[in-house]
C-alpha positions as CSV (number, residue, x, y, z in Angstrom):
1,M,107.6,129.5,94.7
2,P,108.9,127.2,91.9
3,L,110.5,124.9,94.6
4,I,107.1,124.5,96.3
5,V,105.4,123.6,93.1
6,I,108.2,121.1,92.2
7,A,107.8,119.4,95.6
8,Q,104.0,119.4,95.3
9,V,104.1,117.9,91.8
10,A,106.7,115.2,92.7
11,F,104.7,114.1,95.8
12,A,101.4,114.1,93.8
13,L,102.9,112.0,91.0
14,V,104.1,109.3,93.5
15,V,100.7,109.2,95.2
16,L,98.6,109.3,92.0
17,V,100.6,106.6,90.1
18,N,100.9,104.2,93.1
19,T,97.2,104.7,94.0
20,G,96.2,104.2,90.4
21,S,98.2,101.0,90.3
22,L,96.5,99.7,93.4
23,L,93.1,100.8,92.0
24,R,93.8,98.8,88.8
25,Q,94.7,95.7,90.9
26,Q,91.4,96.1,92.8
27,F,89.4,96.5,89.7
28,A,91.0,93.7,87.7
29,P,89.2,90.7,89.4
30,M,85.9,92.7,89.5
31,L,86.0,93.1,85.7
32,A,87.5,89.7,84.9
33,A,85.4,86.9,83.4
34,S,84.7,84.1,85.8
35,G,85.3,81.4,83.2
36,V,82.5,79.2,84.7
37,P,79.1,78.7,83.1
38,A,76.6,81.2,84.4
39,G,73.9,80.0,86.8
40,E,75.3,76.4,87.2
41,V,78.0,76.2,89.9
42,L,77.4,75.7,93.6
43,I,80.1,75.8,96.3
44,T,79.9,74.3,99.8
45,H,81.7,76.1,102.6
46,Q,84.4,73.9,104.1
47,L,82.9,70.9,106.0
48,N,84.5,69.8,109.2
49,A,84.5,66.2,110.4
50,H,84.2,67.5,114.0
51,D,80.6,68.4,113.0
52,S,80.0,64.7,112.2
53,D,80.0,61.4,114.0
54,R,83.6,60.6,112.9
55,S,87.0,62.2,113.4
56,H,87.9,62.2,109.6
57,W,86.5,61.1,106.3
58,S,87.9,58.3,104.2
59,Y,87.9,58.3,100.4
60,A,85.0,55.8,100.6
61,D,83.0,58.3,102.7
62,L,83.6,61.0,100.1
63,R,82.7,58.7,97.2
64,T,79.4,57.9,98.9
65,A,78.7,61.6,99.3
66,E,79.6,62.3,95.6
67,R,77.3,59.4,94.4
68,A,74.5,60.8,96.5
69,I,74.9,64.2,95.0
70,R,75.1,62.9,91.4
71,A,71.9,61.0,92.0
72,M,70.1,64.3,92.6
73,P,67.9,65.5,89.6
74,G,69.7,68.3,87.6
75,V,73.2,67.6,88.8
76,I,75.8,67.5,86.0
77,A,79.1,67.0,87.9
78,V,80.5,67.1,91.4
79,S,84.0,67.3,92.9
80,G,85.0,66.8,96.5
81,G,88.4,68.2,97.4
82,M,90.3,71.1,98.8
83,G,90.4,74.6,97.5
84,T,87.3,76.2,95.9
85,P,86.8,79.5,94.0
86,M,86.2,82.7,96.0
87,T,87.1,81.1,99.3
88,V,90.2,81.2,101.4
89,D,90.1,78.7,104.3
90,R,92.4,76.4,106.3
91,M,92.7,74.1,103.3
92,F,93.7,76.9,101.0
93,L,96.7,76.0,98.8
94,H,99.0,78.6,97.3
95,N,102.5,78.0,95.8
96,T,105.1,79.7,93.7
97,L,105.4,77.6,90.6
98,S,108.4,77.5,88.3
99,N,109.1,76.4,84.8
100,A,111.4,73.3,85.1
101,R,113.5,74.3,82.1
102,T,113.8,78.1,82.4
103,G,113.1,78.8,86.0
104,Q,110.4,81.4,85.1
105,N,108.1,81.5,88.2
106,A,104.6,82.7,89.1
107,G,102.4,82.5,92.2
108,A,99.3,80.4,91.8
109,D,96.4,78.9,93.8
110,M,95.9,75.2,93.7
111,F,92.7,73.2,93.7
112,A,93.0,69.5,94.5
113,G,90.0,67.2,93.8
114,D,88.1,64.7,91.7
115,H,86.7,65.8,88.3
116,L,87.4,69.5,88.9
117,V,87.3,70.5,85.2
118,G,83.7,69.1,84.8
119,A,82.5,70.5,88.2
120,L,83.7,74.0,87.3
121,G,82.4,73.7,83.7
122,L,85.8,74.6,82.3
123,R,86.8,74.1,78.6
124,V,90.0,72.2,77.8
125,V,91.7,74.5,75.2
126,R,94.9,72.4,74.8
127,G,95.9,68.9,75.8
128,R,93.4,66.9,77.8
129,D,91.5,66.5,81.1
130,F,92.8,64.1,83.8
131,D,92.1,60.4,83.2
132,E,92.0,57.6,85.8
133,S,95.7,57.0,85.6
134,D,96.4,60.5,86.8
135,Y,94.5,60.4,90.1
136,V,96.2,59.9,93.4
137,T,94.4,58.9,96.6
138,G,96.0,59.7,99.9
139,G,96.7,62.2,102.7
140,F,97.9,65.8,102.5
141,M,101.6,65.2,101.8
142,D,100.7,62.8,99.0
143,I,99.7,65.9,97.0
144,Y,103.4,66.8,96.9
145,R,104.8,63.3,96.9
146,Q,102.7,61.4,94.4
147,V,100.8,63.7,92.1
148,R,102.6,63.8,88.8
149,T,100.3,65.6,86.4
150,V,98.5,69.0,86.4
151,V,96.1,71.1,84.4
152,I,96.6,74.9,84.4
153,T,94.8,78.0,83.1
154,Q,95.7,79.9,80.0
155,T,97.0,82.9,81.8
156,L,99.3,80.7,84.0
157,A,100.5,78.9,80.9
158,H,101.5,82.2,79.2
159,R,103.3,83.4,82.4
160,L,105.3,80.2,82.9
161,F,105.9,79.0,79.3
162,P,106.8,81.1,76.2
163,G,103.8,81.5,73.9
164,G,101.6,79.5,76.3
165,H,102.8,76.2,74.9
166,A,102.6,74.3,78.3
167,V,101.3,70.8,77.4
168,G,104.0,68.3,77.9
169,Q,106.2,70.7,79.8
170,G,107.4,70.3,83.4
171,L,107.0,72.6,86.4
172,W,107.9,72.6,90.1
173,L,105.6,73.4,93.0
174,S,108.4,75.8,94.2
175,R,110.9,78.3,93.0
176,K,113.7,75.6,93.1
177,P,113.8,72.1,91.5
178,S,113.5,69.1,93.7
179,K,116.4,66.6,93.8
180,D,114.4,63.5,94.7
181,R,111.5,63.6,92.2
182,D,110.7,64.6,88.6
183,P,108.8,67.8,87.8
184,L,105.1,67.8,87.4
185,R,103.9,67.4,83.8
186,V,101.3,69.7,82.3
187,V,98.7,67.5,80.5
188,G,96.1,70.2,79.8
189,V,95.3,73.9,79.6
190,V,91.8,75.2,80.4
191,N,90.1,78.5,79.9
192,D,90.8,81.2,82.6
193,T,88.8,81.1,85.7
194,L,89.1,83.1,88.9
195,D,91.2,81.7,91.7
196,S,90.7,82.1,95.4
197,N,93.3,84.8,96.3
198,M,93.0,87.3,93.4
199,A,95.8,89.4,94.9
200,G,98.8,91.0,93.2
201,G,97.1,91.0,89.8
202,H,97.1,87.2,89.4
203,A,93.4,86.5,89.5
204,H,93.6,83.8,86.8
205,N,96.7,81.9,88.0
206,L,95.2,78.5,88.9
207,L,96.6,75.0,88.9
208,L,94.4,71.8,89.2
209,L,95.6,68.6,90.8
210,P,94.1,65.1,90.3
211,F,93.7,64.1,93.9
212,R,91.2,62.0,95.9
213,M,91.2,62.8,99.6
214,N,91.6,60.1,102.2
215,G,91.7,60.6,105.9
216,F,91.0,64.4,105.9
217,G,89.0,66.2,108.5
218,Q,87.9,69.0,106.2
219,V,86.5,68.9,102.7
220,S,84.7,71.2,100.2
221,F,82.4,70.3,97.3
222,L,81.8,71.9,93.9
223,V,78.5,71.0,92.4
224,R,77.5,71.8,88.8
225,A,73.8,71.7,88.0
226,R,71.5,72.7,85.2
227,P,70.5,76.3,85.5
228,A,66.8,75.6,85.8
229,Q,67.3,73.1,88.6
230,R,70.3,74.7,90.5
231,D,68.1,76.4,93.2
232,A,66.3,73.1,93.9
233,V,69.7,71.3,94.1
234,M,70.9,74.0,96.5
235,K,68.0,73.5,98.8
236,R,68.4,69.7,99.0
237,L,72.2,69.6,99.1
238,P,72.7,70.2,102.8
239,A,70.4,67.3,103.8
240,V,72.0,65.0,101.2
241,L,75.5,65.8,102.2
242,G,74.6,65.8,105.9
243,Q,73.2,62.2,105.7
244,A,76.0,60.9,103.5
245,L,78.8,62.3,105.7
246,G,77.1,61.7,109.1
247,M,76.9,65.5,109.8
248,H,75.1,66.7,113.0
249,G,72.2,68.3,111.2
250,A,71.8,69.9,107.8
251,Q,72.7,73.3,109.3
252,A,76.3,72.2,109.4
253,V,76.4,72.3,105.6
254,K,76.4,75.8,104.1
255,V,75.9,76.0,100.3
256,E,76.4,79.1,98.2
257,R,75.8,80.1,94.5
258,Y,79.1,80.8,92.7
259,E,77.8,84.3,91.8
260,D,76.9,85.1,95.4
261,A,80.3,83.9,96.6
262,R,82.0,86.0,94.0
263,A,80.0,89.1,95.0
264,A,80.9,88.6,98.7
265,R,84.5,87.9,98.0
266,L,84.8,91.1,95.9
267,H,82.9,93.3,98.2
268,G,86.2,94.3,99.8
269,N,87.6,95.2,96.4
270,A,84.6,97.4,95.7
271,V,85.0,99.3,99.0
272,T,88.8,99.7,98.5
273,S,88.2,100.9,95.0
274,W,85.9,103.7,96.2
275,L,88.4,104.7,98.8
276,L,91.3,104.8,96.3
277,L,89.1,106.8,93.9
278,A,88.5,109.3,96.7
279,V,92.2,109.6,97.3
280,L,92.8,110.2,93.5
281,A,90.1,112.8,93.4
282,T,91.4,114.6,96.5
283,V,95.0,114.6,95.4
284,S,94.0,115.9,92.0
285,V,91.9,118.8,93.4
286,V,94.7,119.7,95.9
287,V,97.3,119.8,93.1
288,V,95.1,122.0,90.9
289,L,94.2,124.4,93.8
290,G,97.7,124.5,95.0
291,I,99.3,125.4,91.7
292,T,96.5,127.9,91.0
293,G,97.0,129.6,94.4
294,L,100.8,129.7,94.1
295,S,100.6,130.9,90.5
296,G,98.2,133.7,91.5
297,F,100.6,134.7,94.3
298,W,103.5,134.6,91.8
299,V,101.7,136.9,89.4
300,Q,100.8,139.4,92.1
301,K,104.5,139.6,93.2
302,R,105.6,140.2,89.6
303,T,103.0,142.8,88.7
304,R,105.7,145.5,88.2
305,E,107.8,143.2,86.0
306,I,104.7,142.4,83.9
307,G,104.0,146.2,83.5
308,I,107.5,146.8,82.3
309,Q,107.2,144.0,79.8
310,R,103.9,145.4,78.5
311,A,105.4,148.9,78.3
312,L,108.2,147.6,76.2
313,G,105.8,146.1,73.7
314,A,104.9,142.6,75.1
315,R,101.5,141.6,73.9
316,R,98.9,139.8,76.1
317,G,99.6,136.6,74.2
318,D,103.3,136.9,75.0
319,I,102.6,137.2,78.7
320,L,100.2,134.3,78.6
321,R,102.6,132.0,76.8
322,Q,105.5,133.1,79.2
323,Y,103.6,132.0,82.3
324,Q,102.4,128.8,80.7
325,F,105.9,127.9,79.5
326,E,107.4,128.7,83.0
327,N,104.7,126.5,84.5
328,L,105.5,123.7,82.0
329,L,109.2,123.8,83.0
330,V,108.5,123.7,86.7
331,V,105.9,120.9,86.4
332,C,108.2,118.8,84.2
333,V,111.1,119.1,86.7
334,G,108.7,118.1,89.5
335,A,107.4,115.2,87.4
336,A,111.0,114.0,86.7
337,L,111.8,114.0,90.4
338,G,108.4,112.3,91.1
339,V,109.2,109.5,88.7
340,L,112.6,108.9,90.4
341,L,111.1,109.0,93.9
342,G,108.1,106.9,92.8
343,L,110.3,104.1,91.4
344,I,112.1,103.9,94.7
345,V,108.8,103.8,96.6
346,A,107.3,101.2,94.2
347,E,110.3,99.0,94.6
348,W,110.1,99.2,98.4
349,L,106.4,98.3,98.3
350,R,107.2,95.4,96.0
351,M,109.9,94.0,98.3
352,H,108.0,94.4,101.6
353,F,104.3,93.9,100.6
354,E,104.6,91.9,97.3
355,L,102.7,94.6,95.4
356,T,103.1,94.8,91.7
357,S,105.2,97.8,90.6
358,P,103.4,100.3,88.3
359,P,104.6,99.9,84.7
360,L,106.7,102.6,83.0
361,M,103.6,103.6,81.0
362,A,101.8,104.5,84.2
363,W,104.5,107.0,85.1
364,T,104.4,108.5,81.7
365,V,100.6,108.9,81.8
366,G,100.8,110.3,85.3
367,A,103.4,112.9,84.3
368,L,101.3,114.0,81.3
369,V,98.2,114.3,83.5
370,L,100.1,116.5,86.0
371,V,101.4,118.6,83.1
372,M,97.8,119.0,81.9
373,F,96.7,119.9,85.5
374,G,99.5,122.4,85.7
375,Q,98.5,124.1,82.5
376,L,94.8,124.3,83.6
377,A,95.8,125.6,87.0
378,V,98.0,128.4,85.7
379,L,95.6,129.5,83.0
380,G,93.5,131.7,85.3
381,P,96.5,133.6,86.9
382,A,98.2,133.9,83.5
383,L,95.1,135.4,81.9
384,R,94.9,137.9,84.8
385,A,98.5,138.8,84.3
386,S,98.0,139.3,80.5
387,R,95.1,141.7,81.2
388,V,97.1,144.1,83.4
389,P,97.3,147.5,81.6
390,P,100.9,148.8,81.3
391,V,100.1,152.1,83.0
392,V,98.6,150.4,86.1
393,A,101.4,147.9,86.3
394,T,104.2,150.5,86.1
395,R,102.6,152.5,89.0
396,S,102.6,149.4,91.2
397,V,105.2,149.2,93.9
């Protein structure tokens, strides 16, 4: 019987801790602050030049569109570019960045555009926003060839640079340094805002690039408006953009409130979280019922032994403590094996699915929870064992 309990506890610990870690990763972006002003930001779905009267849009086309949007009553700022919060489309940019000096790396989403800080309503907490000398106009590869300055979020700054002192430091848009160009220079750090991917526990890893698109067939717009006028701007925006970019009808332009885009993007997280909670609850109930049933069977098989102990002077408290202590030893052995097995499983998941491994504290907490479950599960059978009268027990065969 102890071997069955040990195996059950070890398996349960692996499932509980890894499921709990996945649950934490799903909950993190749901609970994270957005970092953008409430009730101000609008996002257009990616616009496609095939829905217009031209094959691609020049920088002049996009400037015309931005000027038309800025002329709308209530508009504070606008940015045309690639990459928008809460969306993952064909223009989605994601790279592994690395500290040019230490090699420390982190995955991050990248937004490239014009006046991104203002359009998102972000605060510059260190350094500065982009100025005119930073901006590069060109095609897709010019993002990598010509852009020389970046702005990053506070979380990304702390992950790449000790103490978050990133301003003036260099970074690469890859794990390894480039031989034919200098590293990008961080000119500013902004408050955290949610990126597009939000996977792997890196919801706030975001890098902004000063880039003006030229000759692109797809573009997205970020529009920031005064809260009282945002809905009015949202209604007029499709027609304004459609006319400026030569779109085939305003229906080709889809606009969404930031809050609605976030809710839609995180719907999958909410569903997954409920499923993971169900798994945690099911495994917990199975563990408690399993240990209770096995402990009850164990007590029944040892009734004669209990009677002899009672006849020799063992008190009810002695019997109770004996079974609780035996259960504690068995569960601790199972937990130790579970931690060892769990670390192997977590490393396999990290290597093959890029999942974040649970911290050591999670294994400690998981083991303590299972010890508590074990003590609760054995309490009933142990109490029944302690109540067996010596005369009845000694007559049992």
